[in-house]
N, C-alpha and C positions, 0 to 999 in steps of 0.2 A: 676779890672775888670770889668764889668758892673755886676750889681744885676741879680741873677738868680731864676727862679721858683724854688719852694722847690723840687719837684721832680728830680730837676738836681742836688740839693744839696746833698740827701742821699747816703750813701753807697751802692756800689752794694751789691746784699744779696748774695754772693760769696767771698770768699777770692783769688782765683786764677785769674790770669790776660789774658786777651784775647787782643794779637798783631795782627792787622792787617793789612796787606801789601795792598799799594795804586798802582792803575793802571788804565788803560783801561775802567774800568769797574765800577770804585770807585774814579771820578778824579773831579769831579762838588762839589762844597759847599754842595748841596742836597744830593749827593750821600754819601760825608762822614758825613754828619748828620746822613743819616739813618742807617750808620755802627755803628756810637757809640750809636745811640739810642736801636739798637740790641744788644748791648753789648758789642763793641769793647773801652777796656781802653787805648788803645795807639796805634798808627799808624807807620808803616815802608814803608822810601819811598826807594826804590830801586835802587843806583845810577847807576847800570847796565845797566840802559834803559831810553832811552828819551835822549831829549836836558835840556841844564840848566834852560831854560825859563819855560819848563814842571816841572822842580825838585821845584823850586822857586814858581811857581804855587803853586802845593801840601802843602807845608809849608805855604803859606801864607794863604789858605782855612782854614787847621787848625787852626791856630790861628786866624782867623775869627770866629770859632766857639768856639773858648775858649773864646773869647770876647762876642759873644753871651749868653753862657749859664753861666759865670762866673765859670768856673771850669779849673782848670790847666790842660792842656794836653801835653802828652807826644808823643815824636817826635825820633824815629831811623833812621837815616841816614846809609845805609848797604852798603859800599865798595865794589866794585867789586873784588879787588882782582888781582893776578897774573893768569889770564886763560890760562893752555896752550892749543895749537891748533895745528894741523897740518896744511901744505900748502894745495894749491889748485892740482886739476888735471887737464890734457889735455881735459878728456872727460865728467868733474864734478863728476864721480864716478867710482869706480873700485868694483869688486868683488871678495875679497879674500877667497882662498881655504883654507881647514884645510892642515897644515903640508907645507904649501909654504914657500918658503923664500922672505922676505919682508924688504926691505931696509929703513932707514930714516935717511934723510943726509943735509948738508948744503947748496947744490943747490939751488936755485929760482927757475930752471926750472921746468914747470907743470909736474905733478906726473904721474906716470902710475901705471899698475896692478903689477909692480917691485918695483916701491920706490915712496916717498913723501918728501917733505923737512918738514924737523923740525926745524921752526925758533926760535928755543932756544940753541945757542950753549954752555950754562952751563949744561943744560940737557945731551946732547952729551957727555960732559966730564965728568961726573959722572957714567954714565951707565955702567956697568958690564954684564957679562955673567952670564945667569939665572934671571936677575931682570926683572920682569913684565912690560908689557905696559898698560895701559888699555884705549882703543878707545871708542869715542860714549857713554860716561857712562858705561862703562864696557861691551858692545853689543859685542866689537872684544876686543881678548886678543891675547898680541904678548908676546913671550920670547925672552932676547936677545940669541944671538949665538956666536956674534964676536962684539970687541967695538972698536973703533977706538976715537979720538979727535972728525975729522968730519964728522963721520956716524956709525951707528952702522947695523949691521944685524939681522934681528929677525926672527922666525919662529911663523908661524901662529897657534894658539893654539885652539882659538875659532874664525871661519870662519865666513864672514858677508861684507854687502856691507859697503863701505867706501866713503864718500862725502867729499865736500870742507869744508877745516877749521872746522874741527870737536874737540871735546876737548879729551885732552890726562890726564891721570891719573898717575901718578909712584908712588906706594905704597911702593915701597922697597928702597927709597933712599928719606933722606932731600935735598929736591930742593933747590939748590943754588939759589933763588930769594928772594929779599927783599918780604915782604909780603904786602907794598906798593909800587903801580907802579907809573908813572908819573900820569897818568890818575886818582889814586887814592889821590895823593896830589891835587890835581887841585879840585877833588869832594870833599874833606876835605875840603879846604879852602872855598868852594864854601857852604859847609853846616853849618861850623862854621858860617860865616858872615851872614848864613840864621838865623841862632840863633837856630839850634836842641839841644834837651837834650844829646842824644846817639850816639855814634858812632859806628857802628859792624864792626869790622876788620876780611875781610875773609881770609882763608888758613893760620890760623897762626899755626906756626912750632914748635916754642921755644919763650921764656919767652923775650928774648932781640927784638922779632917783636913786642910784648905790649909796650915793654919801648919804643922804636924806637916812636911808634905811640902817645903814651901818653905824649912824648918830644913836639910834634908838634901839640898837641892839648891843652895842656898848661894850664888844667883846664877848660876851655871852655865847657867841654861838659864831660860827662862820657864814658868810653871805654866798650865795651863789644867782649870778645873775641869768635870769632866763633871756635867751634873745629869740624875739618872736616878733619882733615889729620891725620893718626896715629901717624907720630911724635911727634904731639903735646900731646899725649897719653904720651909721656916718661919724657915730662917736663910738666905735669899738674901742680903739688903741685905751682912750680913757676909762673905758667901764671896765675892761680885762684888767688894766692897773690898778683899778680901785677894788676891783669885786676880788674874791678869795676863789672862786672857781665860776665856770658861765656854763649852761646848757643850751645845746642846741634844740631848741624847743620847734620842732616841725609840724605843730597842729595848725595855728594862727601864722607862722611864718609861711607855709604853703598857702594861706588862703589870701595872703596879702601880694605875695608875690607869686609871678607865672609860675606853674609847677617845675617848669624847666629848666628853670634859676635854682632851684632848691638844693640839688646836690652839689654845685658849685660852691654854692654860699655855705653849704655845710663843710667842706673843704678846707675853706679858708678860715672859718670859725676854727675849727680842727686845730690846724696850723699854726692861728695868731695865738691861740691860748698855751699851744705846745711851743712856743718859744718865749713865752714870758713865765713859764713853769707853773702854769696856773692847772689843775684839774678841768676838764672838760668833758662833758657827759651828752652824749645823743641821744635824745628819746622821741618817743609819738609815733605810732603806727608800725613797730618794729617788726611785733609778728601778731599782727593785727586779726589775722584770720584763726588766730587759736584761740579767741574770745568765745567761738562756739565749735571748733575742731579740733580734736586733739595733736594734728601736725600742720605745719605752715607751709605757705606756697614757698616754691624754690625761689620768687623773686624775692620774698622775706629774708631767707637764709642768706641770699648774696646780699641783702641791703644789712643785715646785721655784721655780717663777715666785711663788707667795704669798709665799715665804718671801724672795725678792729684793725684792719689793714693799715689805717688811716693814723693809726696809735693812741686813740681813745684812751681816757682812763677810765668811762663807765659806759655800760650801755645801760639804757631804762624799760622797764616793762610797765605799762600803763593800766587798760582796762583788762589787760591779759592775765596779769595776776591777781587784780582788785575785784574783778566783778565776772571774770569769765569762768567759763563750765571746766577749763584745764590749767588751774593756776601753778600746778607743781611741773605738771608737764612744759609748760611756756618758759619756768625756770630751768628746768632740766634742758629743754632745747636749746635756750640763750648760753647755758655752760658748756653744751655739748658744740655749738659754732666756735666759742671763744677757745675751747682747747684744739679742734682743728685745724683752724687759723695759724694758733701759736704754736703747732708743733711743723706748721709748712715753713721748710728753708730757706723760703723767701720773704716771711713775714718781718724780719728783722732789717733787711735789706728795704723794704718798703716803709717800714716806718722811720728809718733813719734819712729819708727823702727829704724832711722838715731839719733843717739845722739848727739846733740851739745854742748859737757862739756863747762860752762863758761870760757874765758881766768880770770886771775887774776884782775880785774878789779872793781872797784866800779860799773859802769855802766853796765857789764855784770853780775855781782851779783842783781844788782837792777833789770833787766831786768827778771832774773831766778825767783827772788821772785814776780816780778809781773805776772808772769805766775800764779805761785801758789797762790796767792791772787785772782787773777781773778777768778779762779776755787773753790776755798774753798766759798768765799763768793758770786759767782755769778754776779761779773759787767757786766754791760752790754757793756761795751767799755772799752779801755786802751786810755787815752789821754795823748799827749807827744808833749811838744813842744823842740824844734829843730831847729838848724840854718843850720848845715849842712847836716844833716838827717841821722847820724851815729848812733843816739841811737832808729832811729826806724827802721833803718835795724838790729839792734840787738833784737829787740821786736820782727819783723816779724820772726828772724830767731828760735825764739822757738814757734812757730806757735798756738799762743794762740788762742783758740775758742771764739773771739769775735772781734768787728771790732775796728781797731787801727786808733783812729783819731788822725792825725798828724798836729801841730799847727806850721806853720815858716813865719817870717818875708821875708824868701829871694823866689821869685816865681821860680827861677831857681832851688830849692831845694823841691818845689813842684812836678815841672814838673818830675823830673829826678826820683823821687817814684813812679811813676805812673807803673813801672815794679814790684813793690816789694809787697809780699804776705800780703793780707789784709789791706792796709794801703790808707786810704782816705785822701788825704792832702789839706790842707786848707793854703791858702795865706792871712796871717791876721798880723795886726800890733803887735809889739813885747810888751812882757809882763815887768812890773819893780817892782813887789811886787808879795808876797804869796797871799796877798789878791787877787790879780787882777789874778793871777793864777787859782785860787779855783773857782772864779766867772766867768772865760772866760771859764773853763772848763764844767760848767755847761750849760752857755748859749748856746754855740757852739754845743754842745752835742743833746741839743734840738732843735737848730737852721736846724743842718744837721739829723736830725730825726736818730741818733745814741743811742739816750735814751729815756725813758718817766719820767715824774715825779715819784719818789719813786724807780727808779731804781739807782744801787752805779755804779761809774765810778773810776778807777784806774788812777791816775794822775802822769805822771813823768816829771822833768825839772830840770835844773842845776841852782843852786846860787853862784853865782851872776848870774844873767838873761841875757841872748843873747851873753853868751860866750859859744864859739863852745867846746865841749870835757868837760864841767863839770857837766855833769847828776850827780847827788846827793840826790833828792827828789823823794820820792815815799809817795802819800796820798793817803789815800781812802774816797771819797765824796759822799754824796747822793744827788741826784737832785731834786728840790722842783719844784713844779706845775709854782709858778710865775716867776721863774728863770729870763724868758725873758722881762717879766715887769718888774721888779726890778733892773736890770741893762741897763746899755747904749747900744745902738745898734752897735756903731760910734768903728769897729772893722777893 
């Protein structure tokens, strides 16, 4: 990558990451750069919208920015998943009344006030009396009173206007549909060909959904499981074990669960991911009012702050940065909230409430020791040499109150670490000796402004160097003022 100004080399003055969705309001190279400079650490491309050419243009623009500023850029491609919808109506919309009967069936005939097509025979086959159907993001609620293979009769519990192709949620059953539709498979192939770093899998219900997607990805990207179905909560441990990260996708989750349960579920999901050492992202409606307003509500600011206090790795903007009137301001606000929370003396105490017990491995023992050493001697940064990124994620799991400067010879690893708490990844040549490790740690800490002369660094690596999974060295060094002059800059 091209050389970059010093200002682009320095770590962000916060540990939590900001994931910004791109869209009509942020689709040009200049707009994407403005989001980055406002504080966006990673970019989401929503595969549900737009054509292939538009998606490729967004990915190309991000890679162009990466080359221009000399920093690894993280791209997440978010697959649409199996979105359930009802059919069309003869008059485009109907008004459903409370307690009326309303049929959903397999007929393709235009609907009426009495019935509409449900073009998903798999759903009709599993519905039973008592099951709820939520239409148009939960604005209309139906309850099944009679069920058959080709149709179900329902009673309207919450009335309202229903129009063509509105979405359908079925919270009381495991939907017998694969998490990857034919569209998702095409979008996945496109995203992998374009070289994205993360794939977000929508509407995960079971660990098998994750396993299927990972098999198709074949190690070409990391996989993030979006938790937005109640069924996923029943298989959560297995899902987290298989996935590389999870997203608390509060949109559909808030439709299918009673809204008062969502905050508790969010905290449970964040804690479970942190214990497993997997990145966790909280998303949906974080600064929703900023789609049309230049400032958020106090409740939205508190919502973002509470997620950060829980220790999430990243917070995400959706329509705020993709289609809103104030995309740069939304990112700036997210950045400001994160900085303010992390400057609170209680922040580190708050995120320590989740116990992250080490596994009986050398790497985990050293990561735990690195936390203790850093806080005891006041080291300015932890420098980690890694090939796969595993050691970096384990250090981040400790929530060390210092920058985590990660050196890796694999550009793909540097890019994928962009959603990990506290990590500032640097793509650089590998090291071959202990002396080179020490010298490079000091030099790169100065160059990236993660330390100043006189500061201590905690350095972690594995011997033999360059071998994945061999972390076995923990060393404390002090930075000397002339490090940049004494050692070669050919990194």
